C-alpha positions as CSV (number, residue, x, y, z in Angstrom):
1,M,-0.3,0.0,0.1
2,P,1.7,3.7,-1.0
3,R,2.5,5.8,2.0
4,G,2.7,9.1,-0.1
5,G,5.7,11.2,-0.8
6,H,8.7,10.3,0.3
7,N,9.6,13.5,2.2
8,R,6.5,12.9,4.6
9,K,5.9,15.3,7.8
10,P,5.7,14.4,11.4
11,T,2.3,15.5,12.4
12,V,3.8,17.4,15.3
13,L,5.4,19.8,12.6
14,K,1.9,19.9,10.5
15,V,0.0,21.3,13.6
16,I,3.0,23.0,13.9
17,Q,3.1,24.5,10.6
18,G,-0.8,24.5,10.9
19,T,-0.9,22.2,7.9
20,T,-3.0,19.4,9.4
21,R,-6.3,18.3,7.9
22,R,-8.6,15.7,10.6
23,D,-9.4,13.6,7.9
24,R,-5.3,12.8,6.8
25,M,-4.5,13.1,10.6
26,P,-3.8,8.8,11.8
27,A,-5.8,7.6,14.3
28,N,-3.7,6.3,16.1
29,E,-0.1,8.0,16.0
30,P,2.4,7.1,18.9
31,K,3.1,10.0,20.6
32,P,6.8,9.6,22.3
33,A,7.0,11.6,24.9
34,P,8.9,15.7,23.9
35,I,11.8,14.4,26.4
36,A,15.1,15.0,24.3
37,P,17.0,11.4,24.5
38,K,20.5,11.1,26.6
39,C,23.6,11.9,24.2
40,P,24.8,8.7,23.0
41,S,28.3,8.4,24.3
42,W,29.8,6.8,20.6
43,L,29.2,9.6,19.2
44,D,32.6,11.6,18.3
45,R,33.2,15.3,20.0
46,E,31.9,17.4,17.6
47,A,28.2,15.5,17.0
48,K,28.4,15.5,20.9
49,A,28.7,19.5,21.1
50,E,26.3,20.0,18.4
51,W,24.0,17.4,20.2
52,R,24.4,19.4,23.1
53,R,23.7,22.7,21.4
54,L,20.3,21.9,19.8
55,A,18.9,19.4,21.7
56,P,17.3,21.1,24.7
57,K,16.1,23.8,21.9
58,L,14.1,21.4,20.1
59,E,13.0,19.7,23.4
60,K,11.6,23.1,24.4
61,L,10.3,23.1,20.9
62,G,8.8,19.5,21.1
63,L,10.4,18.8,18.0
64,L,12.9,16.1,20.0
65,T,11.2,13.1,21.4
66,E,12.5,10.1,23.5
67,A,12.3,8.4,20.1
68,D,14.1,10.4,18.1
69,G,17.5,9.8,19.4
70,S,18.8,7.7,16.7
71,A,17.7,10.2,14.1
72,F,19.2,13.2,15.8
73,A,22.3,11.1,16.4
74,V,22.2,10.6,12.3
75,Y,22.1,14.8,11.6
76,C,25.1,15.5,14.8
77,E,27.1,12.9,12.3
78,A,26.5,14.5,9.6
79,Y,27.1,18.2,11.0
80,S,30.7,16.1,13.2
81,R,31.3,15.2,9.1
82,W,30.8,18.0,7.6
83,K,32.6,20.3,9.9
84,R,35.9,18.0,9.7
85,A,35.2,18.3,6.1
86,A,35.2,22.4,5.7
87,L,38.1,22.2,7.8
88,A,39.7,19.6,5.5
89,L,39.1,22.0,2.8
90,R,40.4,24.9,4.1
91,K,44.0,23.6,4.3
92,L,43.9,21.8,0.6
93,D,44.9,23.6,-2.5
94,V,42.7,23.1,-5.6
95,T,45.7,21.3,-7.2
96,D,45.9,19.1,-4.3
97,P,44.9,15.5,-5.4
98,A,43.0,15.1,-1.9
99,F,41.4,18.3,-2.8
100,R,38.4,16.4,-4.6
101,K,37.9,13.6,-2.5
102,V,37.3,15.8,0.2
103,A,35.1,18.5,-1.7
104,V,32.8,15.3,-2.5
105,T,32.9,14.3,1.4
106,L,32.1,17.8,2.2
107,E,28.9,17.8,-0.5
108,K,27.5,14.5,0.9
109,A,27.9,15.5,4.3
110,A,26.3,18.9,3.5
111,Q,23.5,16.9,1.8
112,E,22.4,14.5,4.9
113,L,22.5,17.5,7.6
114,R,20.0,19.0,5.2
115,A,17.8,16.2,4.7
116,Q,18.1,15.4,8.7
117,G,17.9,19.1,9.5
118,A,14.7,19.2,7.8
119,R,13.3,16.2,10.0
120,F,13.5,18.8,13.0
121,G,12.7,22.0,11.6
122,L,16.4,22.8,10.8
123,S,16.6,24.6,7.7
124,P,15.4,27.8,6.9
125,A,12.9,26.7,4.6
126,D,10.8,24.4,7.3
127,R,11.6,26.7,10.4
128,G,9.8,29.4,8.2
129,R,6.8,27.8,8.2
130,L,7.3,26.7,11.9
131,D,4.1,28.3,14.0
132,V,5.3,27.1,17.9
133,P,4.3,28.6,21.2
134,A,5.5,31.7,22.2
135,Q,8.6,31.3,25.0
136,D,8.7,33.1,28.1
137,E,10.0,36.5,27.8
138,D,12.7,36.0,30.4
139,E,14.6,33.3,28.6
140,D,17.7,34.2,27.2
141,D,17.6,31.8,24.7
142,D,17.3,33.4,20.8
143,F,18.1,30.4,19.1
144,F,14.8,30.3,18.0
145,T,12.9,33.4,18.5
146,V,9.4,32.7,17.9
147,R,7.2,36.1,17.1
148,P,3.4,35.9,17.3
149,R,2.0,35.2,12.9
150,R,-0.1,37.7,11.7
151,M,-3.4,36.3,11.3
152,G,-5.4,38.0,8.5
153,P,-4.8,41.7,7.0
């Protein structure tokens, strides 16, 4: 049985974006608790740093749940590969034989980073469609600044 498009969004993102339709909502969709899973010990240093940077912010928005650990780990690993390749590429000259290989690694990591990041609303396009509840004004976290969406003219 067909399952729809290849880039299906989780219901929580559809609700936040305001694109849900009751007639297309799953009747018994699992709803894991919006609690960030623990950072896996096997991630490398850069991936762990990315996890620590983003996990609390995504948890606060309800976009990272206890069931998303593996998917988020893939995002963090892709970030780590992308950063290592970007730093390695800076050190190479275009004429260096390794340049092409590192550039390909960089591009593949960037593609994976974009694909995995979109699952959590991390791309500019996905973030622009989010309409999350307003945060307390006394919080100093401005990573995801939430502005009320204007309704009507």
